[in-house]
N, C-alpha and C positions, 0 to 999 in steps of 0.2 A: 355603243355610248349613244345615247339620246341624242336627238336635233335638238339645237338651241334656236331662239327666236330671237330675231333683231327687233326689239320692240320700237326701235326708232323708225322702223320703215311701216310699221302698222297705221292703220288709218285710226283716228278717233275713236270710231264706233268698236273697231276691232281691240282699241286699248280697252275700253270699257267693258267689252263682252268678256277678255280675259280678266279682269278685275273681277266680275261676277262668277265666272268658273271657279277662280281661287279663292273666293270668298263662299262660295257653295261646297268646297271642295272639304270645309273645315266642319268638323262636329263640334257641337254646342259647347262641349267640355274643352273643346281646345281654344275657346276664346274667352280671357276673364276680363271682367269690370274694374274700371278702379272704384274705391268707396264712393267716390261723388257722382260715377254714372250708376251705380246702384241705387243710389239714393233719388236721382233724377228719376230711373225709372219706375223706382217705388212710388213716387209722386206723381207721375204721369200714369201708371195704373189704377191709383185711388181717385184720380179725375174722371179716366175714362169709366169707371165703372159707377161712378155718379153720376154720369152723363150718359149713359149708354141706352136710357129711354128715350132721349132726345136726338137719337144718331139717325142719319139717314142713309138708306143702302146706295151703292153706287148708281144702281138702277135711277134710283129718285133725284142722285144728286146729277144725272147725266139729262134725264127729263126738264130738271129746274135750270140747267145750262141752258139748254135748247129754246127753251120759253126767251132766254134774254139775247138771241141772236136775232 
């Protein structure tokens, strides 16, 4: 029989790590979206694709943030 985990004894970080591991264990086809979530995702993708030329890389964001310090 597999060992069980007493999640009440885990730290917040350990619980968040466990959530991440559980999420990562799912295949895309295991997760279904509601029609409202599908519509929101489609809306965001249209916005993203329209604004992709104006996007900044993470390196550019870091440089900009460091300038403000």
